Each structure stands twice: as C-alpha cells, then as structure tokens.
C-alpha positions in Angstrom: 15.3 13.3 -28.5 12.0 15.0 -29.2 9.4 14.8 -26.5 5.6 15.3 -26.9 3.8 15.6 -23.7 0.1 15.7 -24.9 -1.9 17.9 -27.0 0.0 21.1 -27.7 3.0 20.5 -25.6 6.3 19.6 -27.3 10.0 20.3 -26.4 13.5 19.0 -27.1 15.7 17.1 -24.7 19.5 17.0 -24.8 20.7 13.5 -24.2 22.4 14.5 -20.8 19.0 15.6 -19.6 17.6 12.1 -19.8 20.2 10.3 -17.9 23.4 11.7 -16.5 24.9 8.3 -15.3 26.8 6.0 -17.6 24.9 2.8 -18.4 26.1 -0.5 -17.3 28.2 -2.2 -19.9 26.3 -5.1 -21.6 29.1 -7.5 -20.4 28.8 -6.2 -16.8 25.1 -6.7 -16.9 25.4 -10.1 -18.2 27.9 -11.0 -15.4 25.5 -9.8 -12.8 22.6 -11.8 -14.2 24.8 -14.8 -14.4 25.9 -14.3 -10.7 22.4 -13.9 -9.5 21.1 -17.0 -11.5 23.6 -18.9 -9.3 22.8 -17.1 -6.2 21.9 -19.6 -3.5 19.2 -17.6 -1.6 17.3 -16.5 -4.8 13.8 -17.7 -4.7 13.4 -20.5 -7.4 10.3 -18.8 -9.0 12.4 -15.4 -9.3 14.3 -14.5 -12.4 16.5 -11.5 -13.0 15.8 -10.3 -16.5 17.9 -7.2 -16.6 19.5 -4.6 -14.4 20.5 -0.8 -14.6 21.7 1.7 -12.1 18.2 2.5 -11.1 16.4 -0.9 -10.7 16.0 -4.3 -12.0 13.5 -6.1 -14.1 12.2 -9.3 -12.5 10.1 -12.3 -13.6 8.3 -14.1 -10.9 5.7 -16.9 -11.7 5.3 -15.4 -15.3 4.8 -11.8 -14.2 7.2 -9.1 -15.0 7.8 -6.5 -12.5 10.3 -3.7 -12.1 12.1 -3.2 -8.7 13.3 0.4 -8.3 16.2 1.0 -6.1 16.2 3.5 -3.3 19.0 5.4 -5.0 21.1 4.8 -8.1 23.7 2.0 -7.7 27.0 3.4 -8.9 29.4 0.4 -8.7 29.2 -3.3 -9.2 29.4 -3.9 -5.6 26.5 -1.5 -5.0 24.5 -3.3 -7.7 25.0 -6.7 -6.0 24.0 -5.2 -2.7 20.8 -3.8 -3.9 19.8 -7.0 -5.9 20.4 -9.0 -2.8 18.3 -6.8 -0.9 15.5 -7.1 -3.5 15.7 -10.8 -3.5 15.3 -10.9 0.3 12.2 -8.8 -0.1 10.7 -11.1 -2.4 10.7 -14.1 0.0 
C-alpha cells in the first residue's frame, strides 16, 4: 500500500504494518449483527451496521457513528461483551 502524508511526504507500508490482527470473517460479522438485531436490550432507534476487532459502526436516528472499543476484541465472546457494553452506554 502506498501512503502519502501531505506535500512532500510519501512512503510504503507493508500489509502487516496496517493491521496485525486477522479480520472477522464475513459470516461471523453477519452472525453478530443478527444476534444484536434480536438483542432484547438494544435501544429501538439503534442499529448495528458493522463490527470489527476495534469497534462497531452504529446508526442512531439516521446518524452514523463509530464506537471504538477500549482494546481490540479477539474472540466472538469478547465482541459480544463489548457490543453489549456499547448498547448499554447508548441508553
């Protein structure tokens, strides 16, 4: 990947320098989104658009927002726990 950081600053990044963690599989992300669509304590005006190891994308009352986790979530159980925490903070 080529990185250009303004006038006169350019460099190359190796793919491992960008994100050392494995991405969440598309099927796992879809499963997590479906789980939270059915989550009883989810605020009715809050929609989970997507999730990765670092945070989740939310839609609330037509406004898109990124909720960044305190630390990367490494397992599915970790992801569920941090999204539940996120939902509770939104009420």
